[in-house]
N, C-alpha and C positions, 0 to 999 in steps of 0.2 A: 332446780330447788330459789326458789326467788329473790331481791338482792332488794334492799335494803332504800331506800331515794332519799338522796343529801336533802333537803331541801335548803339546805349554808351554804351548796357553790354559790360565786358569783363574774361577775364578768365585769359588774359598771363600773372599777376600779376604771379597769381598762376605756368600757367608755363615758368616760369622766373626761379620763386625761389626749385621751383623742378628737374628744370634743370639744371644749380647755381649750388645748399647746394649739391648734392652728390658730385655733380664733387669738390666740393673743397674740402670735409669729401676725397676722396678717396687720390686727390696731393697729404694731410694732409699724411693716411697709409702710403706710396707706398715712400711717402719724407721723410717718420720715420725710415721705412724699410731702404734704404737705408745709410741714415744716423749712426741706434743702429752696423748694421753690418760695414760698415767702420770702426767706432770710435773702437770695437771691434779688428778691423779685425779678423770680421771672416770672408771671403772672399767672393763669390758672385756667386752662384747654375749660375743654366736651373732655379728653376720656382718664383725665384729675376728677370735677364732678363725675361724671360712669362709678367711677371704681370707689367712687366713697358711697352712694350707692352698691354699690354692690354688697360695702362693706354694712349699710344700712338690715341690708338680706341677711351679710351673715349674722349682724346682735340677734336676730329675728329666727336666725335659723339652729342659735348657738341657744338661747334662752329659753326654746323648744324641744331640744333636746336635755341641758339640765334640768325638766320636769315627766321631762316621759319616760325618763330614769330610771327616777323610786315606782314610779306608776307602768309600770310595764317592759321593760328590758332588763335585761342581763345576771337574769334570773326565775328558778323556773317557773312555769303558769299559776303551783296552784297558790303561792307567797300572796300574789299582786293581792287578793280577793276573787269578788263574785264578775265585777266591773272592769276585767284588767281587756278585753273582748275595742270596750266603748273606749275605754282609754286607751290602748293601742293607735285600732281605729287614727284618736285623731288626735292623738304623735305621730302619726305614719304622717295625713294627712297635710298638717298642719306642713309637715316638714320638707315633701312634695315643690308646696309651694315656692315656700324662700325661698329652701334650697331651686328653686330654677329663677328667680333672680338676683338670686348670686349669679348663676351661669351664666346669663344675656347678662348684664348688666361686667360681666367680666369680657364678655368677647367682643362687646360694643366697645366696651374702652380703652380694646388692641384693635383694631380697626381705625380710630378713633387718634388711639398713638402713629398707627403705623401711613395717618393720612399728615397728622403733622409733624410728624419726619421725614416723610420723604415725598420734600415735595415736586413734586411728578403727574401730567396731564394719563399717564399710564394705569399708575393706581387708583385709581380715582374710581370706573369702570369695576377691576373686580372687589374692592368694597363695599360701589356699591352695590352689586350684584352677594355676595358674603353677609352685609346685611343685614339683606331679607329676604339668605335662608333663617339666618339667627334668629328675625324677628319671626316671621313662619314658623319653628321649632316653634320656639317662645309660643305664639299661641296657639298652634296644639298643642301639646302638653299644659299651658294651664285650661287649654277644654277637656285634656284628656281627663287633666285630671282635677275640675267641677263639672262635667256629670259622671262620672267611675257609676256615681251612683241619680239617679232620677227621684225627687229631691234627694241630694248632695249631701243633708240629712240626713241622708238611709242607708252613709260610710261608712257610718257610727256608732246607729245609734238601729237595728234590730228591729225596736216595738210600732216604728211604722210602715205601715205600708207601702213601697220602697221598688226599682228597678231594675238593677247592678249587671247591664253586658257588661260591662269592659271587663274580656282574659287574663287577670297583672300578665305572667308567662308573656302576653303578647305588647300589653300596652311597653316589657321596658327594652325588651327588646323596638320597637316602631321607636324609642326613643333616644337608647346608649346608641342603637349605628349609626343615625346621623350628624348625632351629639358626636361619635367621633367621629366622622368624615369630617367636618365644620372645622372642628380642633386641628387633621390630618391642613387641611387650604392654608389657615389662621400658624399656619407657625411655617410654610412653602414657601404660603405670596412672597415672602419680603424676601428673598434666596435672589434672587435678581437683581433683584435693586440694589441690594448692598453692592454685591458682582460691581456694580458700573459705576459705583463709588469710586473715587476718584484721592483712592488713599491706596494707603501698604498691602500686599499681599499679609501684608501679619495684622496688620489693621482690623484688614473682609474680616479675616480670620478668628482673630478673637468679636467681630460683634458678628458675626453668624457664631458662633455658641454659647455668645449669650444667645441672642432667638432663639439655637437651638435646644436652648434647658426647657425648653418648655416641650420636648420631643421626654422626659422622664412623665411629665403631669397626661402624654396623650397614655404610651407606652401604661402605667399604671391604669385609665378608662380602660384599654385593652381587659388587664389584664378581667379585673374583678367582670366586664362584661364576658368573659373568657369562664373565667370562679360562680358567675351568678346561671347564666348556661349550661353549664357542667350541673348544678341543683339542680335546672327544672324539666334536666330532662333525669 
């Protein structure tokens, strides 16, 4: 017996919440960071400007999500009309570009923060290597995103002659695995330098705990990757 389809079902409220709430927290955190450094006359360093640039990219990402959700996300495809595929792919393309900008800027900011905090020659080489890996990863993702279809417009405009040769699942694996490995390296990088600090054991534990909180983000990244890999299978 055929079952009727409920076109009124929606997940858009959850999508709006997941798109805006983290952004509000990000604005509050970055704003508080700049306010504290300004009131304490501590000056602004490279890591501050990099995290500000990440926030600018996040503004683009959030704006795109607010545009994208009512045009192609969270409801049955039949609700959105005949141009849903084109609008969906425009939103996806923009999200890929802005999200990559956020990720790269945050990683560079963390590397610059380590350089500022641990003023030792021994950490310079690992930071240079990790920064180079971040740069190469970012360039590769930007190029793969831009060249998914040639011309690029062909990614969302199916009416033009185009060549699209990038497998979406392989693309996901190609960008996710290096991204997570770089996160792990950034997470573990300060540990040996914290252990060498001339402070009490309790102080070292508290400092390392602060850095290792980033492990929650890495764990989330693995969970998302595993979930997407299962869906791909």
